[in-house]
C-alpha positions in Angstrom: 10.2 2.3 15.0 11.3 3.1 11.4 11.4 0.6 8.5 14.9 0.3 7.3 15.7 -0.8 3.7 18.1 -3.7 3.8 20.2 -4.9 0.8 20.7 -8.7 0.5 22.7 -11.0 -1.8 20.8 -11.9 -5.0 18.1 -14.6 -4.3 18.6 -14.4 -0.5 15.6 -12.0 0.2 13.1 -14.6 1.4 15.6 -16.8 3.2 17.1 -13.8 5.0 13.7 -12.5 5.9 12.7 -15.8 7.4 15.9 -15.9 9.5 15.4 -12.3 10.8 11.9 -13.2 11.8 13.2 -16.2 13.7 15.6 -13.7 15.5 12.5 -11.8 16.6 12.7 -8.9 14.2 9.7 -7.5 12.3 10.5 -8.0 8.6 8.6 -7.3 5.4 9.7 -9.0 2.2 7.0 -8.3 -0.4 6.5 -11.2 -2.8 4.6 -12.0 -5.9 3.5 -15.2 -7.5 4.6 -15.9 -11.1 4.1 -18.9 -13.4 7.4 -20.0 -14.9 7.5 -22.2 -18.0 10.0 -25.0 -18.4 10.2 -27.3 -21.4 8.3 -30.0 -19.6 6.1 -28.1 -17.1 4.7 -24.9 -15.7 5.3 -24.0 -12.0 4.0 -21.3 -9.8 7.0 -19.7 -8.0 7.2 -17.0 -5.3 9.5 -14.2 -6.1 10.5 -11.0 -4.2 8.9 -7.8 -5.5 12.1 -5.9 -5.0 15.1 -7.9 -6.0 17.9 -7.8 -3.3 15.9 -5.7 -0.9 13.7 -6.2 2.2 12.4 -4.0 4.9 13.1 -4.3 8.7 11.2 -2.5 11.4 13.8 -1.8 14.1 15.0 0.7 16.6 18.2 2.6 15.7 19.9 0.8 18.6 19.1 -2.8 17.5 19.1 -2.3 13.7 22.6 -3.9 13.4 21.1 -7.2 14.4 20.2 -7.7 10.7 23.8 -8.7 10.0 23.2 -11.9 12.0 21.3 -13.3 9.1 23.3 -14.8 6.2 22.7 -13.0 3.0 22.3 -9.5 4.4 24.9 -7.2 2.8 24.1 -3.7 4.1 21.5 -1.0 4.6 20.5 1.1 1.6 21.8 4.6 2.3 20.3 8.0 1.4 22.3 11.1 2.1 24.8 9.2 4.2 22.0 7.8 6.5 20.3 4.4 6.4 17.3 4.8 4.1 13.9 4.6 5.9 10.6 3.7 4.3 7.6 5.4 5.8 4.9 3.3 7.4 2.4 4.6 4.9 4.6 3.3 2.0 4.8 -0.1 3.6 1.1 -0.2 4.2 0.5 0.9 0.5 2.7 -2.0 -0.7 0.9 -4.5 1.5 -2.5 -3.3 0.4 -1.5 -3.3 -3.2 -0.2 -6.9 -3.0 -3.3 -8.1 -1.2 -5.6 -6.5 -3.8 -6.5 -9.1 -6.4 -9.1 -7.0 -8.0 -8.3 -4.5 -10.7 -10.9 -1.8 -11.4 -11.2 0.8 -14.1 -8.6 -0.6 -16.4 -8.4 1.1 -19.8 -6.0 0.0 -22.5 -4.9 2.4 -25.1 -1.9 3.4 -27.1 0.9 4.7 -24.9 3.9 6.6 -26.1 7.3 6.5 -24.4 7.8 9.5 -22.1 4.1 10.2 -22.0 3.0 11.6 -18.6 -0.1 10.0 -17.1 -2.3 10.8 -14.2 -3.5 7.7 -12.2 -7.2 8.2 -11.5 -8.2 5.3 -9.2 -6.8 3.0 -6.6 -3.9 3.4 -4.1 -1.9 5.4 -6.5 -4.8 7.8 -7.3 -3.7 11.4 -8.2 -0.1 10.3 -8.7 1.8 11.2 -11.9 3.4 8.4 -13.9 5.7 8.5 -16.9 5.6 5.7 -19.5 9.1 4.1 -19.5 8.5 1.0 -21.7 5.6 -0.5 -23.6 5.6 -4.2 -24.4 3.1 -6.7 -25.7 2.3 -8.0 -22.2 3.8 -5.3 -19.9 3.7 -1.6 -19.3 6.5 0.0 -17.2 5.7 3.2 -15.5 7.9 5.6 -13.5 6.3 7.1 -10.4 8.6 10.1 -9.7 6.9 11.1 -6.4 7.7 7.6 -4.9 10.9 7.0 -6.8 9.5 3.7 -8.1 9.3 1.9 -11.4 6.0 0.0 -11.7 5.6 -3.0 -14.0 2.0 -3.8 -14.9 1.5 -7.3 -16.4 -1.5 -7.2 -18.8 -1.4 -10.8 -20.0 -4.4 -11.8 -17.8 -6.5 -8.9 -18.9 -6.3 -9.5 -22.7 
């Protein structure tokens, strides 16, 4: 069964995924933990990795059941067909999210537009282009995958 990419209303990703699971569908909504600061407290919150998107593993015949969940807008389309994420891509995201250990990190001066080659990890041998350099983040474009990757470096420094 293919993994379809489903668009949701903003801030409905996790709720829609939970409802689809209750309907018996296999759903993957990748999430990350982030610490948010308010004036009086800090709180750890769970946020979707891809805003307004989740993945549903369904047959072409029953894929329209996703519309039974409130918050689901439509499928993401590619060349007039519902977009499909390969199983390997889903597994890579799952592995990447479950990997708490970072190895072989080198921090240097990066220039916008600079092309890099990732040497280790799940993205080994992939080309990346530096999109943005901040004090605590580095944004990379992975053209082969069509992704923009944001690396938080606040915990490393």
